[in-house]
LUMDO-477165 format. One line per 5 residues: for each residue x, y, z of C-alpha. Coordinates in nm, 3 decimals. Example, Ala and Ser with C-alpha at 12.3 -4.5 7.8 and 13.67 -1.06 7.14 Angstrom:
BEGIN
1.230:-0.450:0.780; 1.367:-0.106:0.714
//
This chain:
BEGIN
11.455:10.291:9.093; 11.754:10.003:9.004; 11.743:9.777:8.725; 11.695:9.470:8.907; 11.411:9.630:9.114
11.226:9.685:8.782; 11.316:9.348:8.688; 11.184:9.233:9.006; 10.904:9.418:9.001; 10.801:9.334:8.638
10.829:8.932:8.788; 10.592:8.954:9.031; 10.382:9.164:8.777; 10.403:8.869:8.490; 10.372:8.550:8.788
10.063:8.709:8.934; 9.923:8.705:8.562; 9.988:8.372:8.539; 9.710:8.300:8.795; 9.492:8.598:8.792
9.522:8.652:8.418; 9.163:8.745:8.328; 8.851:8.846:8.533; 8.604:8.581:8.621; 8.250:8.699:8.598
7.993:8.559:8.783; 7.618:8.563:8.751; 7.458:8.914:8.796; 7.146:9.028:8.991; 6.918:8.968:8.644
7.056:8.628:8.618; 7.019:8.512:8.980; 6.691:8.297:9.080; 6.501:8.476:9.360; 6.482:8.244:9.672
6.125:8.281:9.850; 6.300:8.417:10.181; 6.256:8.198:10.524; 6.493:7.941:10.359; 6.747:7.670:10.476
7.028:7.636:10.173; 7.286:7.355:10.269; 7.656:7.277:10.153; 7.876:7.007:10.242; 8.186:6.940:10.037
8.287:6.630:10.175; 7.946:6.484:10.007; 7.745:6.701:9.859; 7.634:6.729:9.508; 7.523:7.064:9.303
7.283:6.864:9.122; 7.081:6.830:9.453; 6.802:7.020:9.604; 6.996:7.145:9.847; 6.716:7.214:10.081
6.822:6.913:10.349; 7.093:6.805:10.545; 7.052:6.467:10.327; 7.083:6.675:9.969; 7.324:6.920:10.032
7.508:7.103:9.714; 7.902:7.053:9.702; 8.008:7.390:9.597; 7.932:7.763:9.632; 7.812:7.746:9.252
7.440:7.719:9.380; 7.390:8.000:9.624; 7.575:8.188:9.355; 7.272:8.155:9.131; 7.013:8.290:9.385
6.901:8.613:9.547; 6.919:8.541:9.869; 6.573:8.678:10.038; 6.516:8.805:10.393; 6.541:8.488:10.672
6.715:8.340:10.389; 6.994:8.019:10.603; 7.277:7.933:10.395; 7.462:7.643:10.666; 7.789:7.497:10.513
7.793:7.182:10.711; 8.162:7.061:10.657; 8.489:7.199:10.619; 8.688:7.184:10.291; 8.824:7.285:9.967
8.653:7.546:9.796; 8.769:7.611:9.402; 8.544:7.893:9.357; 8.419:8.258:9.521; 8.090:8.271:9.774
7.988:8.554:9.580; 7.642:8.642:9.805; 7.394:8.884:9.687; 7.117:8.886:9.971; 6.836:9.120:10.060
6.759:9.081:10.420; 6.608:9.305:10.640; 6.670:9.416:11.012; 6.418:9.165:11.199; 6.515:8.890:10.961
6.864:8.911:10.834; 7.047:8.658:10.585; 7.279:8.423:10.804; 7.570:8.230:10.665; 7.642:7.953:10.907
8.024:7.821:10.896; 8.070:7.500:11.071; 8.421:7.477:11.271; 8.704:7.376:11.046; 8.971:7.505:10.804
8.869:7.568:10.445; 9.095:7.611:10.216; 9.011:7.857:9.940; 9.190:7.841:9.615; 9.234:8.162:9.364
9.243:7.960:8.976; 8.885:7.976:8.943; 8.802:8.190:9.149; 8.617:8.537:9.111; 8.831:8.774:9.006
8.765:9.158:8.943; 9.007:9.473:8.855; 8.987:9.721:9.175; 9.138:10.044:9.254; 9.212:9.984:9.664
9.378:10.298:9.799; 9.702:10.324:9.924; 9.795:10.006:9.794; 9.741:10.046:9.391; 10.045:9.913:9.217
9.835:9.669:8.968; 9.473:9.833:8.946; 9.420:9.652:8.632; 9.524:9.281:8.718; 9.209:9.126:8.839
9.185:9.028:9.215; 9.085:8.683:9.301; 8.809:8.710:9.625; 8.710:8.425:9.771; 8.393:8.603:9.954
8.225:8.853:9.809; 7.918:9.080:9.943; 7.769:9.248:9.587; 7.487:9.516:9.687; 7.407:9.281:9.994
7.139:9.418:10.275; 7.115:9.289:10.656; 7.343:8.971:10.633; 7.537:8.825:10.909; 7.817:8.574:10.816
7.879:8.318:11.182; 8.183:8.119:11.150; 8.292:8.054:11.545; 8.622:7.857:11.489; 8.588:7.833:11.094
8.897:7.933:10.956; 8.939:8.071:10.593; 9.301:7.926:10.464; 9.442:8.142:10.173; 9.579:7.912:9.875
9.736:8.228:9.681; 9.685:8.569:9.689; 9.329:8.630:9.733; 9.107:8.923:9.890; 8.983:8.756:10.180
8.666:8.910:10.164; 8.523:9.199:9.940; 8.179:9.424:10.061; 8.115:9.614:9.756; 7.818:9.834:9.777
7.610:9.708:10.049; 7.468:9.779:10.394; 7.442:9.683:10.740; 7.681:9.328:10.723; 7.796:9.153:11.027
8.120:8.940:11.059; 8.109:8.755:11.348; 8.411:8.484:11.473; 8.559:8.377:11.079; 8.910:8.385:11.104
9.184:8.439:10.797; 9.532:8.268:10.727; 9.738:8.226:10.470; 9.893:7.871:10.363; 10.177:8.034:10.307
10.228:8.399:10.384; 10.341:8.623:10.161; 10.630:8.750:10.413; 10.866:8.557:10.478; 11.112:8.471:10.804
11.425:8.314:10.851; 11.624:8.315:11.243; 12.000:8.398:11.231; 12.132:8.097:11.410; 12.520:8.193:11.383
12.769:8.407:11.190; 13.122:8.426:11.023; 13.391:8.649:10.905; 13.165:8.675:10.571; 12.879:8.475:10.614
12.549:8.386:10.856; 12.386:8.051:10.884; 11.988:8.104:10.868; 11.686:7.868:10.980; 11.419:7.932:10.747
11.041:7.894:10.857; 10.905:7.596:10.756; 10.584:7.813:10.585; 10.857:7.990:10.412; 10.895:7.791:10.062
11.201:7.914:9.855; 11.509:7.743:9.648; 11.825:7.770:9.582; 11.956:7.802:9.229; 12.304:7.856:9.116
12.325:8.040:9.467; 12.043:8.267:9.422; 11.774:8.201:9.669; 11.423:8.270:9.537; 11.101:8.255:9.798
10.849:8.124:9.600; 10.458:8.068:9.696; 10.126:7.935:9.545; 10.123:8.124:9.222; 10.412:8.376:9.284
10.787:8.423:9.385; 11.047:8.688:9.420; 11.377:8.771:9.527; 11.479:8.937:9.897; 11.600:9.303:9.805
11.662:9.612:10.051; 11.318:9.632:10.232; 11.331:9.369:10.551; 11.223:9.378:10.905; 11.425:9.270:11.234
11.206:9.085:11.544; 11.399:9.084:11.862; 11.190:8.766:12.061; 11.346:8.925:12.388; 11.197:9.242:12.334
10.897:9.167:12.144; 11.021:9.492:11.888; 10.956:9.472:11.545; 11.135:9.751:11.337; 11.268:9.814:10.984
11.551:9.740:10.847; 11.724:9.820:10.543; 11.968:9.516:10.447; 12.148:9.519:10.112; 12.117:9.198:10.032
12.191:9.207:9.644; 12.515:8.970:9.552; 12.475:8.752:9.811; 12.495:8.301:9.765; 12.328:8.064:9.906
12.432:7.750:9.976; 12.150:7.500:10.134; 12.290:7.307:10.443; 12.062:7.023:10.465; 11.667:7.059:10.592
11.596:7.438:10.593; 11.941:7.548:10.740; 12.101:7.752:10.452; 12.425:7.950:10.471; 12.434:8.294:10.292
12.794:8.438:10.232; 12.787:8.794:10.166; 13.111:9.084:10.044; 12.974:9.307:10.270; 12.808:9.245:10.627
12.446:9.284:10.559; 12.389:9.343:10.955; 12.265:8.966:11.028; 12.280:8.897:11.431; 12.227:8.552:11.578
11.926:8.496:11.781; 11.697:8.758:11.510; 11.461:8.665:11.321; 11.398:8.895:11.010; 11.107:8.923:10.807
11.136:9.037:10.375; 10.843:9.055:10.135; 10.796:9.192:9.769; 10.698:9.534:9.829; 10.452:9.516:9.509
10.125:9.677:9.628; 9.862:9.446:9.460; 9.558:9.341:9.689; 9.419:9.390:10.068; 9.321:9.182:10.288
8.970:9.217:10.363; 8.822:9.510:10.109; 8.523:9.725:10.184; 8.389:9.986:9.954; 8.107:10.227:9.906
7.948:10.031:10.252; 7.764:10.148:10.548; 7.673:9.911:10.891; 7.942:9.770:10.901; 8.049:9.540:11.177
8.350:9.291:11.243; 8.337:9.126:11.586; 8.534:8.794:11.786; 8.752:8.806:11.422; 9.099:8.660:11.388
9.337:8.715:11.161; 9.654:8.507:11.171; 9.789:8.647:10.804; 9.701:8.879:10.558; 9.843:8.964:10.242
9.825:9.375:10.093; 9.711:9.687:10.282; 9.506:9.502:10.535; 9.170:9.583:10.592; 9.085:9.836:10.387
8.790:10.097:10.434; 8.758:10.299:10.168; 8.445:10.552:10.118; 8.236:10.379:10.374; 7.994:10.473:10.672
7.948:10.325:11.004; 8.198:10.098:11.072; 8.303:9.885:11.409; 8.528:9.688:11.476; 8.536:9.506:11.827
8.761:9.207:11.949; 8.953:9.179:11.691; 9.308:8.961:11.724; 9.546:8.984:11.474; 9.855:8.799:11.557
10.057:8.513:11.402; 9.857:8.171:11.514; 9.918:8.010:11.849; 10.235:7.791:11.762; 10.302:7.835:11.414
10.655:8.013:11.504; 10.550:8.341:11.281; 10.598:8.661:11.364; 10.402:8.821:11.082; 10.070:8.839:11.074
9.995:9.172:10.804; 10.169:9.240:10.488; 10.172:9.640:10.501; 9.907:9.805:10.770; 9.625:9.626:10.966
9.351:9.894:10.972; 9.341:10.150:10.701; 9.022:10.401:10.628; 9.026:10.618:10.349; 8.712:10.833:10.312
8.518:10.733:10.537; 8.195:10.898:10.744; 7.996:10.831:10.988; 8.101:10.668:11.320; 8.456:10.510:11.332
8.499:10.266:11.633; 8.785:10.023:11.749; 8.798:9.846:12.021; 8.900:9.525:12.235; 9.141:9.459:12.044
9.500:9.363:11.941; 9.680:9.437:11.696; 9.976:9.336:11.612; 10.275:9.132:11.378; 10.278:9.454:11.080
10.493:9.573:10.804; 10.365:9.935:10.861; 10.096:10.111:11.081; 9.854:9.931:11.309; 9.566:10.204:11.254
9.525:10.483:10.970; 9.259:10.734:10.938; 9.271:10.979:10.644; 9.076:11.132:10.384; 9.237:11.230:10.005
9.381:11.610:9.894; 9.285:11.567:9.527; 9.505:11.865:9.313; 9.288:12.140:9.136; 9.458:12.142:8.769
9.172:12.328:8.599; 8.888:12.583:8.632; 8.684:12.469:8.382; 8.407:12.716:8.432; 8.271:12.947:8.718
8.096:12.677:8.876; 8.325:12.362:8.702; 8.667:12.237:8.839; 8.924:11.953:8.712; 9.082:11.809:8.970
9.310:11.514:9.004; 9.486:11.199:9.231; 9.839:11.312:9.297; 10.032:10.994:9.469; 10.060:10.648:9.256
9.887:10.466:9.511; 9.592:10.633:9.560; 9.336:10.692:9.226; 9.052:10.521:9.062; 8.764:10.578:9.198
8.548:10.879:9.254; 8.596:11.091:9.584; 8.310:11.256:9.573; 7.905:11.247:9.521; 7.591:11.468:9.500
7.582:11.677:9.790; 7.970:11.662:9.951; 8.085:11.963:10.106; 8.416:12.043:10.011; 8.730:12.294:10.103
8.939:12.463:9.882; 9.299:12.463:10.085; 9.627:12.666:10.036; 9.867:12.383:10.068; 10.150:12.559:10.189
9.898:12.691:10.485; 9.670:12.382:10.514; 9.436:12.626:10.567; 9.096:12.674:10.386; 9.013:12.968:10.240
8.668:12.892:10.055; 8.397:12.609:10.072; 8.141:12.458:9.829; 7.920:12.170:9.718; 7.911:11.935:9.482
7.623:11.852:9.231; 7.755:11.637:9.051; 8.083:11.444:9.008; 8.215:11.269:8.677; 8.535:11.119:8.694
8.695:11.163:8.343; 8.998:10.883:8.394; 9.133:10.683:8.654; 9.301:11.034:8.791; 9.085:11.336:8.713
8.728:11.421:8.816; 8.467:11.725:8.670; 8.305:11.870:8.954; 8.015:12.085:8.921; 7.945:12.309:9.209
7.686:12.483:9.406; 7.842:12.801:9.426; 8.067:12.971:9.181; 8.498:12.882:9.231; 8.730:13.163:9.400
8.886:13.325:9.173; 9.161:13.267:9.387; 9.288:12.921:9.297; 9.615:12.889:9.304; 9.812:12.566:9.104
9.908:12.429:9.344; 9.589:12.436:9.530; 9.393:12.082:9.682; 9.027:12.045:9.776; 8.934:11.809:10.094
8.624:11.630:10.090; 8.465:11.715:10.410; 8.177:11.552:10.431; 8.379:11.238:10.400; 8.564:11.276:10.776
8.425:11.009:11.047; 8.370:11.039:11.412; 8.645:10.828:11.572; 8.655:10.642:11.903; 8.916:10.373:11.925
8.990:10.278:12.284; 9.078:9.953:12.472; 9.342:9.755:12.216; 9.660:9.626:12.281; 9.867:9.771:11.967
10.244:9.574:11.990; 10.490:9.493:11.736; 10.454:9.742:11.490; 10.761:9.838:11.285; 10.640:10.209:11.224
10.323:10.392:11.418; 10.020:10.278:11.654; 9.774:10.526:11.510; 9.761:10.800:11.274; 9.409:10.992:11.267
9.291:11.283:11.109; 8.957:11.400:11.048; 8.772:11.737:11.172; 8.496:11.537:11.337; 8.520:11.423:11.706
8.785:11.187:11.804; 8.850:11.041:12.102; 9.202:10.760:12.136; 9.202:10.649:12.531; 9.264:10.343:12.725
9.510:10.176:12.489; 9.812:9.981:12.541; 10.120:10.069:12.325; 10.352:9.861:12.343; 10.711:9.968:12.201
10.551:10.077:11.808; 10.919:10.141:11.649; 10.804:10.513:11.597; 10.541:10.757:11.725; 10.302:10.578:11.937
9.974:10.813:11.747; 10.015:11.063:11.501; 9.820:11.329:11.314; 9.960:11.472:11.032; 9.759:11.645:10.754
9.944:11.727:10.407; 9.880:11.806:10.022; 10.211:11.755:9.921; 10.372:11.370:9.989; 10.071:11.120:10.043
9.790:11.405:10.003; 9.621:11.233:10.301; 9.389:11.462:10.482; 9.266:11.695:10.713; 9.276:11.953:11.027
9.169:11.798:11.321; 8.933:12.023:11.517; 8.847:11.826:11.864; 9.063:11.555:12.002; 9.116:11.406:12.290
9.362:11.149:12.367; 9.347:11.003:12.763; 9.455:10.721:12.950; 9.662:10.550:12.729; 9.952:10.389:12.828
10.312:10.416:12.629; 10.585:10.175:12.671; 10.955:10.223:12.529; 10.756:10.393:12.223; 10.959:10.577:11.984
10.974:10.942:12.016; 10.780:11.160:12.025; 10.570:10.913:12.121; 10.254:11.152:12.048; 10.337:11.381:11.694
10.109:11.634:11.629; 10.295:11.743:11.266; 10.109:11.918:11.002; 10.300:11.894:10.688; 10.257:12.315:10.628
10.534:12.494:10.557; 10.390:12.872:10.626; 10.428:12.883:10.984; 10.325:13.180:11.259; 9.963:13.202:11.148
9.780:13.324:11.456; 9.536:13.039:11.315; 9.695:12.634:11.343; 9.654:12.370:11.108; 9.509:12.207:11.371
9.305:12.308:11.721; 9.155:12.197:12.033; 9.385:11.885:12.098; 9.315:11.766:12.478; 9.618:11.505:12.568
9.535:11.403:12.972; 9.577:11.158:13.212; 9.814:10.900:13.003; 10.163:10.714:13.106; 10.484:10.749:12.929
10.721:10.452:13.018; 11.044:10.558:12.797; 11.395:10.721:12.809; 11.478:11.070:12.870; 11.340:11.172:12.545
11.017:11.365:12.407; 10.680:11.231:12.463; 10.485:11.534:12.293; 10.522:11.700:12.011; 10.276:11.968:11.865
10.310:12.228:11.603; 10.074:12.469:11.419; 9.772:12.381:11.651; 9.560:12.650:11.828; 9.439:12.515:12.163
9.648:12.216:12.316; 9.566:12.063:12.666; 9.789:11.887:12.805; 9.766:11.783:13.170; 9.724:11.532:13.409
10.025:11.317:13.230; 10.266:11.032:13.393; 10.666:10.953:13.243; 10.827:10.698:13.383; 11.204:10.730:13.324
11.514:10.539:13.384; 11.639:10.830:13.613; 11.426:11.064:13.781; 11.366:11.413:13.560; 11.408:11.740:13.712
11.149:11.909:13.465; 10.891:11.631:13.264; 10.725:11.976:13.097; 11.096:11.933:12.909; 10.997:11.655:12.763
10.697:11.875:12.526; 10.785:12.037:12.229; 10.537:12.290:12.127; 10.611:12.468:11.782; 10.353:12.738:11.658
10.103:12.669:11.824; 9.883:12.910:12.037; 9.581:12.877:12.343; 9.852:12.626:12.559; 9.784:12.467:12.895
10.066:12.293:13.001; 10.017:12.167:13.401; 10.042:11.875:13.663; 10.242:11.632:13.453; 10.463:11.447:13.649
10.769:11.169:13.693
//
């Protein structure tokens, strides 16, 4: 990493630290007053008063602070009567029932949440862990809640600085209905090239992308943060609606303000700017998430609109049973923006039960639309016959307990990615942020190698992804690795820059597990996606085994519209059925099956694919 990159990282941490300098506490359960239940509470940020009793529309509270001092009970309803500004978090501790849930009802309108006095917590978040010890501001938090419904049709949460939009922690049966999220100043900056010369480009900076120019240096600035451009960029082509990554060396560029939001960028080496294209740039520091759901169960997001979210998107970490339907992730209409997500859109790590994503529109990301995986931890020591010490290996994923009592685990050789022994966890003790001591039901294998890993096979979900549109994605559409039944059907993939569907498994890079055992990919439409459009690609280095890493994968009745290139690549898989797929190419292809690549596979059936 260049010295300038280290300086930018340090600067970003310093700026963010000024806003989130310390953990901000909130009333614990023992310090809260128990609501009698079946009560209505009212909040009006415009003319309320926290000295009121909050029990009528005539005497509402002004802030969330009185609610944060309650344990809400079955049948309680909190009405937020008017939109407005909130300089504190809404931190719910609510104990509803299935027949009498606690309801939080937001009136339509814009709600501005500011981070300075919000609740802040130190959090380890999967795949986005550059600053785990810097407290993260939270707008809305569910703390050990059960049976809570948020009803917020036409209500928009507007973030006024880096914040986790909603944090659901150790909760069960939570529903978010109708709510929308946006940023006053998105953390992805955008500019459009209006003209170019021999050594310069004229650009128009988007009205929401605040900036300053001093000593010919352009600095992007927001509410509580700032950064300078580096080599990571994305390019949006409005004619094709394609979004792709670009490596642009902006170091050494000089900038001159031309008036308004017009800027001229001078460069010694052409960075690749082209007239009419929109360029996105962001700070690469992984410091946050949009919506964070952790150690929770039975979660529902319905009719939720996300116009922008900062961080690794909607992160579900060791949760069970998640249903996401009618989710829309795209820039707000008439905003002129092209980015809606700083990285992934939906990210699931170590989840179990059932995951369903349906009838949703996922677009404008800086990374993958959907990523579902577990995490391999390396075995670093056999402490006793039935005790092993394991370790998180990737710097972006660590700091949380990946196992609970009763979890089943597989011992895996990373070279083959094949399990060679199984066991059950009796207890799991975190020794530090990266190392965990596991006590096992049975003695551990005697033939453990120094690079071997384990997978938590209990933390593997059943997956159903259907009837979604995935567009303006610079990387992959769907990444999915789970040993349980997986169905990906009737989705529309529009010009993903890379593979449309990617099934991986690795124990050497991101350590994202694991093998799939039952996958159906059916009825999907792929329009000019990157090749191979469907890629089954475990990262095993030992090949040629009669037993594949993955097994039982059916790719049937899909429609591919693309140039003459590979539509499907499958390696190290036992039991592959590829049938009834249609390929539309600019010119007829003599042998459609020539666009299918099979490597070290067994049990292959390829039939009835046509051009």
